[in-house]
N, C-alpha and C positions, 0 to 999 in steps of 0.2 A: 133558431136558437144558436146554432153552431156559428153563425156569421156574426151574431150580435154578442156572443159570449166575451170575446177578447175586449170589445169596446166597453161593455158593461163592467167587466172586471177591472180594467184600467181606470174607469171612472170612479169606482169604488175606492180603488187605491189613492187616487187624487183627493177624494173626499176625506179619506182617513188622515192624510198629511194635513189637510186644512183644518180638521178637528184638533189635531195635535198642536197646531200653531195658532189655534183660534184666538187665545188671549192676546197674542201679538198682532194678528191680522185684524181683529175686530174690536178689541176692547181697550186699544190705546196704551198697552203695556210694552215694556222693553226688558230685554235680558238684563239682570243685574248681579250675576255671579261675580266671584272675586276677580278672575282674570280680566274680564271686559271692562270693569269699572276701575281697576288698578293699573291696567297696562294698555289695553288696546284703545280705549276711548281717549285717555291723555295723550298718548303717542299720536294718534290720528289727529287729534285736535291740533297739535303742534304743526304737523305736517300740512293739514289743510290751510292753516293760516298763511304759511310761507308760499304754498302753491298759488293761493289767490293773489299773491304779490308778484308771481311770475318766477319765483325761485324754487328749484327742486332740491329740498334740503337733504343732502347727503350725510350730513353730520348733525347730531343732536347734542347741543350744549346744555340741556336742561337738567340732566341727571348724570351720575357717575362721573362728574368732571368732563363730560363729553364722551361720546362713543359713536362708532360708524352706523348711522341709521340705514345705510344702503347694504350693510352687512347683515341686517336682520331679516331673515327670509319670511318671518311671520307677518311682516308688514305687507307683503304681496304687491310690490311695486307695480308689476306689469301684468297682473292677473286681471283679465277684462272684466269680470263682475264687480271688482272693487271700484270701478267707476261710480258705482252708486254712492260710495263715501264722499264723492265730490258733489253730489246732488242733494243730499238730504243729511240731516243731523247724524253724527256717528253712531249714537245710541239706537236710532231707528234703523240706520243702514245695517249694522251689524246684526241686529235681530232678524231682520228680513233675509239677510244672506244666509243665516243658519237654517231658517226654515226652507229656503229655496234649495239649498244643498241637500237637505234631508229628502225633499221631493225628488232631487236630481239622483241621489243614492237609490232611492226605491225604484225609480224609473229605470236606472242602469241594472238593478238586479232583475227587474222584470224581463228586460231584453237578454240579459245573460241567461236566464232560465229558459226563456223561449227559444233563443237561437243556439246557444251552446249545448244545453240539455235536452231541447226539444219537448219540454213539458207543456202541458195545456194551460189555458189562461187562468183557471182557478188556482191550480197548484202554484203557478207564477206569482199570482197575487199573494198567496199565503207566504211564499218565500220572500217576496219584496218586502211585505209589511214586517216580517220578522228581522230582516237585516236593517231596514231603515228607520224603524220606529221602536226598537227595543235595545236593551244593553247599551252598546258604546254611544249610539247616537242620542238616544233618549237621556242617558246620564250626563252627556255633555251639554244638555239644556240647563243642567244644574250648575255645572262649573262655569259655563260661558267661556271656555277656551274655544273661541269661534273658529281657529284654523283647523282644529282636528276634524270636525264634521265636513268641512270644505275639502280637505285632502282625502279623507276616507271615502267621500262620495265617488271619486273616480276609480275606486278599486274594481267594481264590477265591469266598468266600461273598459278598462285597461286589460283586464283578463279575458273578457269577450274578445277583444281584438287580438290578443295573444293566441287564443285557439284558432282564430281565423288565420293568422299568420303562420301558424304551425300545421295547417292543414294543406291538402293539395288544392284547395279552392283559392289560395292567396294570390293577390295581385299586387302590383307595385303600389297602387293607390291605397290598398290596405296597410301595407308597411308603413307608408307616410302618415296615414291617419293614427297608426299605433305610435309612431314617433311624436305626433302632435299631442296625443293624450298623455304620454309620458311627460312631455315638457309642460303641459297644462298643469298636471299634478304637482310638479316641482314648484311652479309659479304659485300655487294655491296656498303654501305657507307652512307646512308641517313637515320638516325634514325626516323626523322619526318615522312618520307614516310612509313617506316615500321610500325610506330604507326597507321598511317591512315589505312593501310592495316589490321592490327589486328582489328581495329574497324569494318571494313568491314566483316572480317572473323566472328567476333562475330555475327553480324547481319545475315550473311549467315548461320551460324550454327543454330540459331533459326529458320530461314526460312526453311531450310531443315528438322529440327526437327518437325515443324508444318505441312509440306507437307507430311512427311513420317508416321506421328502418325495416327492410324486408329480409334481413339476414336471419337465418334460423339454424338450428343445430343439425337438423337431418339433412337438408339440402342447401348447403351454403353457396351462394354465388360468389363471384369475385369481390374482393374487399372493396374495390372501388365503387361498384355498383351498389353494394350492400350499404356502405356508409354514406352515399351520396344524399339520400334524404335527410339523414341527421345533420350533415354539414350544411345543407340548404336551410334547415330550420334555424340553426344557430347563426348562420350568416344573416337571415332575416331579422332575428331578434337584435343582433348586434348593430345592424343598420338602423332599425327603428330606435334603439337606445342612443346611438350617436346623434340621430336627429333630434330626439327629446332633449338631451343634455346640451346640445348646441343651442336649441331654441330658447332654453332657460339659462343660458350662459350668463346673463346679466344678474341672475340671482345666485346661481351656484358658485361662481367663482369669488364674488365678494363674501358670500356667506362662509365659504371654506376658509377663506383668509381670516375672517373674524374668528371663526372657531379655533383656528390654529393659534390666534394671539390671545385667546380668552383665558381667563382664570380657571374655568371649569373644564374646558375642553382642550386646552393646550397640552398634548400628549396623552398618554393613556390615563384615563380617569380611575379613581380609586374605586375599589370593589363595592365598598359600603355605599359610595355616592351613587354608583350605576344601579345597584340593586335596591335602592330606596323605593318603597311601594311595590315590592314583589307581592304576587298573589300567594299569601299564606294559605296553607290547606283548609283552615277553618273557614275562609271566605268562599270556598266551593259550595257552602250552604246557599250562598246568593244566587246560584244558578237554578235553585228550586224555590226558595223562600226569599224574595228580595227584601223583606222586612224582618229577617231573622234577627238583626242587631237593632232593631227599632227604626224609628223614622230619621233618616239622614239629615233632614232639615233642622231637627232639633238637637243643637250641638251638645247641650247639657245631658241629654238621655241617650244618644247614639252611642252605645258601649262598644261597637266595633272599633271606632276610633281610640278608645281608651286602652285597648290591649294592643294596638297596632304600633307600627313605627311612626315617629313624628311626621306630621303633614300627610298622613295617609288619607286619600280622598275616595269617597264612595264611587265617584264617577270613574275612577280607575279600576276599582277592584270588583264591580259588580258585573258579572257576565250573564245576567238573566236574559235569555233569549225566547222565553215562553216554555210552556209545558209541551206544546206540540212537537218541537224539535227533539226534546228528550225522548217522548214516546216513539218518534220516528226512528231515532238512533237505536233504541231497543229493538224495533221491528227490523231494521236493516241488518243488525247483528245476528237475529235469529233466522231471518229469511233472505239472506244475501243471494243464494243461488236462484230461487224463484223471482226475485225482484230485478237482479242484474244479469241473469243468464241469457243465452242465445235463443231461447224459445220464444217466438213471436206470440203476443197475447191475441185472444180473440177479438179484443176491442182496442185497436191501435190508437195511440195518441194522435191528436189532430196535427201536430207538428213534428212527429217522429222522423219524417223524411228530411228534416231541416237540421237535425243535430249534428254538431261537428266532430264529436268524440263518441267512441263506442261507450255504451252505458256502463260497462264493467270498469273501463279505465278512467271514466269520468268520475264514478263514484269512489274508486280506490284513491284517486287523486285527492279528493276532498276528505276522505278518511285520514290519509297521511298528513294533510294540512292541518286538520283539527287536532290531531295528536301532537303535532309538532308546535302549533300555537299554544296549546295548553301547557306543554312542557316548558316552553319559553317564558310564558306568563308567570310560572312559578318562580322565576328568577333565582334568588339565592337558596331556594329550596329544591333546586333542580340541577343535577350533574350536567345535563345537556347544556344549560345555559353557562355553566362554569367553563366547560370545554370551548364553546364558541367565544366566550369572553377572552379567553386566553389565546386562542389561535385565529380567529376570523376577524378581520378589520371591521370596524363599525359597531360591533357589539360592546365595545368599550368606550363608546361615545355617547350613547343614548340611555338615559336613566328611566325609571318606572317601567320594568318589564311587564307589568300587568296589562299594559296597553296592547300586547300581543292578543288580548281578548277580542279585539276587532276581527281578526282573521279567524279565530275560534267561531265567532258569530257568523262570519261570512260562510264558513264551512258548513256548519250545522244547519243554517238557513237554506243552503243549497241542497244538502242531503234530504232535509225535510221536504222540500218541494219535489224532488225526485220520487222520494218514497210515496208521498201523497198521489202523485200522478200515476205511478206504476201500480199502486193499490187500486186507484179508481179504474184502471183498464183491465184488471182481472188477474194480476200476477200471483196473488196469494188467495185464491178462491176456494181452496179446500185442501184437505190432507194434514200431514204432520205440520207443516209450516203454519198452516192456519191455526191449528190447536196450540202450538207454541206461542204464537203471538197473543192470542187471547188469554192463555194462562199468565204470560209474562205481564201484560197490562193489568190483569187482575191483582196480581202480586204488587204492582207498583202502587196501585190504589190503596191496597191494604197497608203497605209500608208507610204511604203518606198519612193515613188515618192514624196509624200507630204513632207516627212522628208528631202529630198534632196532639195526641193524648199524652205523650211523654215529653213534650217540648221543654218543660223545666230541666229534666235531665239532660238533654241535648245541650241546653243553654250553659249549664254547669260544666259539661265537658268542653265547651268552647271557651271557658274562662269567665263566664258571667259572675260566678261566685266570689271571685276576688274583688269585685267592684260593687256587688249588690249593697254592701254596707253603706256605700256612698249615697244611695238613694232612699228616699222616703218610702215606707211599705207600700203605699198607694201607687207610687212610680213603678216599684217592682212588679206589682200585680199587673199594671197596664202593659208593661213590657212584655210580661209572659202571655197575656192575652194577645198582644199583637204578634208575637212569634207563632203561638198556636193558630191564629187566624190566617197567617201567611201559609202555613201547611195545609190548613182546611181549604184555602183557596187553591193550592196547587192540587189537592185530591179532587176537588170538583172539576177542574179542567182535565185532569187525568182520566176522570170517569167519562167525560166527554169524548175524549180520544178513544177511550176503550169502546164506546158505542160506534164510534166512526170505523174503526178497523175491524169490529165484529161484523158489520154490514158490508163494508167495502170488499170488493173482490168477487162478490156473488154476481151471477149473470142477471144484471138488473137492466130494465128498460132504460133508454136514454134520459128520459125526464127524470127518472129516479136517481140516476147518476148525477144529473145536473143538480138535483136537490141536495144529494150528499155532499156535492163540491161546495155548495153554498152554505151547508151547515158547518163544514170545515173552516170556510172563510169567516163565518160569524164567531167561531171559537177563537181563531187566531186574533181577529180584530178586537174582540171583548178582552182578550188576554193581554195584548201589548198595549192597547189604549188605556186599560184601567191601570196599567203599570206606568206608562209614559207620561200621561197627562198630570200625574201628581209631582212630577220631578222639576219642571221648569222653575227657575228662580227669577222672578220678574218684579218690576216696580211700575207704578203708574208713570207714564212718560213725563209729566209735568212735575213729579215729586223726586225723580231720580237726582236731578241736578241739586235740588235743595238738601237732599240727604248726604250725597257724597262730595259735592263740590260747592259747599255754601260760601258765600262772599261774607266771611266773618270779619270782625274787627282785626283779628290777627293778620288775615290775608291782606286786609286794607293797609295795615301798618307796614308789612314787609314789602308790599308792591310799591309803596311810595319810598321806603328807605333804602331798598336793596339796589334798584336800577338794574344794571347788567351784572351785579355780584351775586354771590351765592350765600346760602344759609346752610346750617347742618343741625339737624335734630338728633340728639343722643338716643341710645338704645332705650332709654326709659320712656321717651315719648311714644315709642311704637310697641310697648309692652301692651298685652291684651287688656290689662285693666285701665290703661290710659288712652289707647288709641281712639276710642270713641269720643274723647274730649275734644279733639280736633281733627276729625275725619278728613277734612280738606288738605291735610298735610301727609296722610298715609301714603306710602309707596310713591308712585309717580303723580298723584293727583294734583299736586301743586302746579304741574305743567299746565293745567287748564287755566289757572290764574296768571300764568307768565312768570311763575317764580322758579329760580334756578336752584336745584337741591344738589349738594356735593355728592350725594349718593342717590340710590334709587332702588327700585325693585325689578329684577329680571334675572333669569337663570345664567345669563352671560354678561360678563363685563371684561374689559381689557385686563390682562393678567398683571401688569405692572401697578394698575390702580388698585387691584385687590390686595397686592402685597403692601402697597403703600398704606392703606387703611389698616392693615393688620399691624404693621410695625408702629404706626401712629397710635394704635389702641394698646401697644406694648404687648402684642401677641407675636407667635412665630410668623414668619412671612408667608408660609404656605398653609396657614391655619385654614381648615375646611370651612367653606361658607355655603349659605343657601342663596335665596334670591337677594337678601339685603347684606350690604357689606357691614363690617363691625364698626361701631363707633361708641364703644363703652369706655366711660371715663375711669380714671383721669387720662386725658389725651395728652399727647406731646404737642403742645401749642406752637412750638417752633416749626413743626411740620404742618400743622393745620394753617398757619399763616401763609404758607406758600400756595394754598389752593384758592385764594381770592374768597375766602369765607368771611363774611362781615359780621353775621350774627350766629350764635350758637344758642340752641333751644334746649331746655332741660327742666325737669320737676325738681331736681336737686339744688341744694344751696352750694354754689361753686365758689368758694372763697380762694380763688387762684390768681396769682399775678398774671396779668395778661388778658384778663377777662373783666369787664365792667358791666354791672346790672344796668340795663336800659330801661326795662319796663316788665311789669307782671301782668299777666292776662287772666282770663277766667280759668278756674281750676288750679290756680296758683302756678301756672306754666310761666317760667321765667325766660326772658330774652336778654342774652349776654352779648355785649359788643366785643369782638375780637380786636384788641388794641393794636396788636403788630401786624395786622394783615398787610401783604405786600401788594395787593391789587391785582388787576388782570394780566399784568406783565412787568417785569423789572429787569435791570441790567445786573450781571454778576460776572465774576472772573471764572473761566472755565477750568475744571480739573478733570482731565480725560481719565476715563476708567477703561480705556482700551487694554486688552490683556488680562483684565480682571474677571473672575467668575462673578456670577450674579450674588452669590453668598457673600463674597468679599466686597462687592459693590455696596450691598446693603449694610454691611458691617461699617464700612467708611462712612456711609450717609448718616447713620444713627449712633454711631460710636463716640460722638462728641470730639472727634479730631478735625472736624471741618466747621469752620465759622460760616454758617449758611446765610449770614448777613452780607458776606463779601463773596464767598465762593458757591459755585454750583457744579454738580457733577455733570459731565457730558460723555456720551458713549462713543464719541469720536474726537480727535484733537482738532484744534482750530486751523484754518488755512494759513499757510506759511507766506503768502504773498503780501499780506497787510503789514504796514509799518507798526512796530510797537509803540505803545503809549506809556509815558512815564508812570511809575507806581503812585506817585503822589497826586496824580490827576484824579478827581472823583469818578465814580463808576459811571455817571451819566444819568439820563432820565428817559423814560418811556411814557408816552401818553396814547391811550386808546383813541383812535380817529373814527373807526366804524367797525361794526360788528354784525354780521349775518351768519346764518348756520354754517355756510361754506367758506366764509371769508372774513378775515380779521385784518384791519389795517392799523398800523402802529407808526406813530411819529417818534423817531429814536434820535437822541442827541447823544452819542457814544462818547464816553470818556475812556477810563482804563478797563472798563467792563466790556468784554468782547462777546458775551453770550446773552441774548435776550431770552429770558425764561417766561414762557406763556403758560398761563394757569389752565390749559387744556390738556387733556390726556394725549399722550404720544401715540401716533399711528403712522406707519410708513406712507400712507396717502397724503400727508401733509407736504405742501411744496411752498416755497418762499422765493419771492423776487424783490428786487429793490428798483422802485420806480425811476429814480434820478438816473440810473445807469441804463435806462432803456429796456428794463426787464431783465437785468442781470439776475441769474439764478444764485441763490444763496444756500448754504449748507444747513440742512434740518437734522437735528439729532435728538435723541431721547435725554432729557435733562432731569436731574434730581430723581432719577430711577423711573419716574412715571409721567412727567410732564414733557411738553414740547419746547425745544430750545432751537434758536436760529442764531448762527454766528454772523455778525454784521461788521462792516468796515468802519473805521474811524469817521467822525464827523456826524452832520445830520442826514437822516435817510427817512424816507417813507417806505415802510416794509409792508408788503402784502403777503399774509399767510393764507394760503388757498388749500381746501381739502379736495383733491383730485386723485382718488385712488386708482392706480393702474389696473386693479382688478376689475373695477367697475367698467372702465373704458374698454378693456379687451373683451369683457364679457358681452357688452352692449354691441360692439362690432361684430362679434361672432354670431350673436342672435340675428342682427340686421343682415349679415351675409347670407346665413342659411335661409332667412325668410326671402331674400331676393333670388337665391338660386332655385328654391322650391317654387317660387312664383313663376319664374322664367321657364322652368321645365314643365310646369302645369299649364302654362299658357301654350307652349310649343305642343304638348301632347294634345290639347283641346283643338288646337289648329289642325294637327295632323288628322285627328278623328273627324273633323268636319269636312276636311278635303276628301278623305276616304269615303264619307257618306255621300258627298256629292258625286264622286266617281261611280259609285254603286248605283245611285239614282239614275245617272246618265246612262249607265250600261243597261238598266232595266228599261228605260224609255227607248233606247236604241233597238233592243230586242223586240219591244212591243210594236 
């Protein structure tokens, strides 16, 4: 049984992952949460179409008046598993990738617990199931934010390699593997989870350095020898980090540039924005009773969202990891010395000799990590987060602090597995510790039963009374029964763990211990699977396109009439009472039909575009925005005309000069033609804003002092070497010759206008050349605050505007260089080892 137990336990873990993803793997369903249908599928559809034509799209002109696709880390350009997106339909590929990464996370946790903690196979199975199939991972099957499970899955693998690198067993190959894992996590697409991991690695490096340092108070050796282990540990971590960052340079550098240029991330983000979706203390009930606030799938009766902040998601605030970890934390608190002391048990763990860290240091590390993660998840409710926001770089860049619950889940899952393992091998077999454990768990069961009985009072304390009047009496009764049922469920599992810890620790025969371990496994799997299998939001594969991307008459009309021009839907089209009338136009979904939207849905957009939309909607330039830009009427149509918007969509009757009603569609949606649209590019006379602040520039642009039919603002003055053209000469004409995501070709017949204004968002990555002059480089500037401008010489010219960001090129070269160096070093090392092996073999043969 000892030899087959690891294989059997790992097979059960794999089967549990398959059960969790059974609707996707066997029933022909795909994830259909908001993020995957609104962003990931449309954007991937656009990229796939151009990749099939042999073009790597670095720029996305379909939303936000264009934005740098290569700067979006969430698209995971060079992440190897994403090759699946090129082989199968995006909806299927994303669903499979999430399930595969959940399996990868559980497998990583299995090895982490087996190798770093030295626990037995059944305890490792319980910890792996808790980490990979509860809380964070299970809840993101509901949101379908597909990058979070992918990036979070690397956490146990990276920390396992971190313990190896920080130990005396470390080799150069381990450091390189550590760097590869760090780089792979960066490529996997969620910068926020990467940031979390780096914070934990910093803590782990200090922990390893402290445990490896031989300096002591009583007999202190020389400082050089005392600190040498610590310096070695930090050097290994720094080397691995440098390798990882360099390998992911093609993602890190463009993404950092985009973040610095973005509306939401340019500079220190606002406190209210960063702490949106903090873990309010009332949501701690979800760690015990995951249905305390009702069924999160039923938007109308899930009352947790009614008392929370706007946009609060269940998938961010639910920290449920099962009742087993909570019971184990209680046991660890009461029995720390028996569990983690130096006394060796009479029944040693099968893998105790392989552990990398002393049990007491390992347990203390995860206790500290759990406390820190929970304190940071509280966000605006925690002074710890406030201090870090003010003083530590990075904490002022990433919103939704409740996502720190990932590391809470990781820590409690690890402690759970260690406590289970050390209980099974007899650490708390008798005495005061055993009595304290039993009494505490009995008290826990009683408290949960009392909570179930008095759940209406707990609901009132959490704020339910304020909203109960909104619901019918039958709905109120159902909600109260659901909350009580959630507590009864918790009490039942707590009773199971009371039985386990009452029996565990006794001097049991091996067969009885194995049976007790299997009992614990069944408790864990029943707990996490009964919670997790209810969460995935899926649709039948063949129905998803019909529901979210229908080929409606409206889409057909816009596809014919728009061409390469844009449309803009006012805010009233996206209001919740209207958005289901035309689901094909919500957020970025029109990209699937090949339609260009002047705005879109994404947490990031270029800063100047966000400010442009604000002033066009007659708001302050730095008006705080969410994922959608503001387009609330009445708009400044003179600004709208510069964005190549041909049609304006609204449910309102817009009797405004400059708009012409073209057609009414179903649900009385009106399509207005923008009469004065300037097209994809036009010529204007440049008015330099060099030396002006951005506030002065915006005031000049919207203040009525500039005739925008003739003049355009430019961030730099025109070249001085060109001859002046008389003022009476017309501005000239511009014709679009060719357009692909990375390249726009224009035929320009310049008159008195010296600046070609292109209706694409400005980015420093745009480069312009003049074909007639053998590729002469032209000056590219920011025009009209947010758009791209090119200074052109007099006469007729073919201008090529190409998106070639230096950040991507430098990052790609850096990644390739590191790959080549590591490959060469690896080949040389392998050759040396083979040569040494041959010498050893020859020496042995000579002696024989």
